[in-house]
C-alpha positions as a printed Julia matrix, in Angstrom:
216×3 Matrix{Float64}:
   4.56  -10.74    8.15
   5.1    -6.84   10.45
   5.18   -5.71   13.68
   6.02   -2.52   14.82
   5.84   -0.72   18.62
   6.5     2.87   19.85
   6.21    4.44   16.64
   6.76    8.07   17.37
   7.01   11.17   15.21
   7.93   14.77   15.97
   8.42   17.55   13.33
   9.15   20.05   15.71
   6.88   20.7    18.91
   4.0    18.63   16.72
   3.64   15.15   17.33
   2.78   12.74   14.72
   2.28   10.26   15.42
   2.45    9.03   19.25
   3.34    5.84   20.36
   1.88    3.88   17.33
   1.93   -0.52   17.42
   0.68   -2.65   15.29
   0.69   -6.29   13.35
  -0.12   -7.61   10.25
   0.27  -11.6     9.44
   0.84  -12.91    5.85
  -2.3   -13.04    4.07
  -4.04  -10.01    5.85
  -4.82   -6.89    4.67
  -4.41   -4.01    7.44
  -5.37    0.05    6.29
  -4.71    2.5     8.14
  -7.95    5.76    8.44
  -7.83    9.12    9.69
  -8.23   12.47    8.7
  -5.52   14.85    6.74
  -2.73   15.15    9.1
  -3.08   12.22   11.46
   0.23   10.57   10.2
  -0.75    7.42    7.92
   1.95    8.17    5.27
   4.66    8.89    8.28
   3.42    5.89    9.24
   4.33    4.04    6.55
   7.63    5.6     5.86
   8.48    4.51    9.43
   8.0     0.9     8.37
   9.37    1.39    5.12
  12.76    2.58    7.04
  12.68    6.53    5.27
  11.88    8.35    8.06
  13.51    8.31   11.3
  11.96    7.32   13.99
  13.91    7.14   17.53
  13.13    4.21   19.94
  10.46    2.39   17.29
  10.46   -0.95   17.41
  10.01   -2.68   13.43
  10.27   -6.28   12.87
  10.1    -7.51    9.0
   9.7   -11.07    8.2
  11.23  -11.15    4.7
  11.07   -8.9     2.18
   9.46   -5.12    1.95
   7.55   -3.18   -0.67
   6.52    0.25   -0.81
   4.47    1.72   -3.6
   4.68    5.35   -2.68
   1.19    6.97   -3.26
   3.24    9.57   -5.81
   4.84    6.57   -8.31
   8.41    6.55  -10.21
   7.15    4.94  -13.19
   9.33    5.71  -16.75
   6.84    7.03  -18.84
   8.47    5.98  -21.79
   7.91    1.75  -21.56
   5.24   -0.07  -22.13
   3.58   -1.78  -19.4
   5.2    -5.07  -20.35
   8.43   -3.42  -20.42
   7.83   -1.97  -16.82
   7.44   -5.01  -15.56
   9.98   -7.14  -17.32
  12.78   -4.27  -16.17
  11.91   -4.79  -12.59
  12.25   -8.6   -12.9
  15.79   -7.96  -14.06
  16.91   -5.58  -11.52
  15.3    -6.87   -8.62
  13.38   -9.9    -9.03
  13.98  -13.73   -9.98
  12.92  -15.21  -12.94
  12.86  -18.49  -11.85
  10.24  -17.47   -9.13
   8.29  -14.35  -10.96
   6.8   -14.47  -14.41
   5.68  -11.45  -15.43
   2.36  -13.15  -17.37
   1.52  -14.1   -13.87
   1.71  -10.61  -12.69
   0.13   -8.89  -16.06
  -3.01  -11.35  -15.51
  -3.02  -10.69  -11.89
  -2.91   -6.92  -11.92
  -5.81   -6.94  -15.02
  -3.1    -5.32  -17.65
  -2.67   -7.93  -20.08
  -5.03   -5.45  -22.52
  -2.68   -2.96  -22.18
   0.99   -4.61  -21.87
   1.95   -2.77  -24.83
   0.75    0.43  -24.15
   3.06    3.06  -22.25
   2.92    4.5   -18.97
   2.77    7.9   -20.08
   2.69   11.0   -18.03
   1.37   14.58  -17.68
   3.01   15.91  -20.72
   2.67   12.24  -22.63
  -1.13   10.31  -22.85
  -0.36    6.98  -21.37
  -2.41    3.89  -19.23
  -5.3     4.84  -17.03
  -4.86    6.13  -13.39
  -6.13    2.65  -11.98
  -3.94    0.81  -14.52
  -1.36    2.81  -13.2
  -1.62    2.59   -9.6
  -1.51   -1.13  -10.44
   1.77   -1.09  -12.38
   2.95    0.55   -9.38
   2.31   -2.35   -6.83
   3.25   -4.77   -9.56
   6.49   -3.24   -9.5
   7.45   -3.64   -6.38
   6.06   -7.44   -6.5
   8.81   -8.27   -8.68
  10.52   -8.81   -5.3
   8.53  -11.08   -4.17
   7.79   -9.27   -1.11
   6.76  -11.37    2.3
   5.03   -7.16    3.27
   3.79   -4.73    0.72
   3.21   -1.41    1.84
   0.97    0.93   -0.18
   0.38    4.5     0.71
  -3.1     6.1    -0.7
  -3.3     3.34   -3.64
  -7.15    4.72   -3.92
  -6.45    8.46   -4.35
  -7.3     9.65   -7.61
  -9.56    6.48   -9.13
 -13.24    6.31   -9.82
 -15.55    4.08   -7.56
 -14.5     1.06  -10.54
 -11.01    1.61  -10.04
 -10.67    1.71   -6.67
 -12.71   -1.48   -6.51
 -10.42   -3.08   -8.14
  -7.47   -2.37   -6.51
  -8.94   -2.71   -3.15
 -10.52   -6.68   -4.28
  -6.4    -7.09   -5.57
  -4.79   -6.33   -2.29
  -7.88   -8.24    0.09
  -7.5   -10.85   -1.54
  -5.39  -11.4    -4.45
  -1.98  -11.44   -2.42
  -2.28  -14.31   -0.16
   0.84  -14.8     0.73
   1.76  -10.86    1.58
   0.95   -8.59    4.56
  -0.33   -5.93    3.29
  -0.45   -2.82    5.13
  -2.19   -0.19    3.26
  -3.38    3.89    3.81
  -6.84    4.82    2.97
  -8.89    8.24    2.67
 -12.12    8.07    3.18
 -13.09    4.53    2.12
 -16.66    4.04    0.31
 -18.44    1.49    2.0
 -18.38   -1.12   -0.82
 -14.31   -0.37   -0.14
 -14.66   -0.88    3.61
 -16.35   -4.18    3.24
 -13.24   -5.24    1.2
 -11.24   -4.74    4.89
  -9.35   -7.66    6.86
  -7.9    -5.03    9.69
  -8.73   -1.64   10.68
  -6.07    0.9    12.29
  -7.69    4.27   12.94
  -5.63    7.07   13.79
  -6.77   10.78   15.35
  -5.33   14.48   14.29
  -2.83   14.16   16.49
  -0.99   10.51   15.23
  -2.85    8.65   18.6
  -4.32    5.42   17.96
  -8.3     5.74   18.28
  -9.04    2.21   17.41
  -7.08   -0.98   16.13
  -8.77   -4.61   14.93
 -11.25   -5.88   12.67
 -12.75   -3.74   10.38
 -16.11   -4.68   10.9
 -15.99   -4.01   15.08
 -14.63   -0.54   14.36
 -17.72    1.49   14.44
 -19.68   -0.3    17.48
 -15.93    0.85   19.36
 -15.12    3.71   18.44
 -19.16    5.43   18.47
 -18.46    3.92   22.21
């Protein structure tokens, strides 16, 4: 579980986030929505501890994983080697099965493929996004933060990613930022938080009620 209250971030005279509060229980998915510059990534930065925010209160029960928008995967490792290396460094081999992760992430068929980079061809963008999430799951986190996990993906890959976050992590509280989700993606969201361009909360609650509340 993760709970946060009074999250405020300012850059110079401009407030990026303005008194943002919320909570997510295990098994729930909270998706943070808002226009560019509304503070979505800054919120995850505060929740992860990477962005300082005086006066903000953040409570995390259990381990926390953070899959940033731009991953730090090693391009010369294979998909399987990436997960095994992660388990050896950060995980518990008695609790985390690489085979199970490959299956859950739908990466079994590319297990021997190298991650790649802009200079070296590797796995697809969707596979890379799922692997980045898997690299955080090796530590068996109770809370998982994902920044723009669908950005740059085609509709099929984006849907696969959100299905993983919404129903494939039953014991994890997930907070993700998404930019302009499709109708099919939105249907997978449990809860949403809508931020204004000034970083204030316009709506926070059940996803299926957001439209009627925001319109009024």
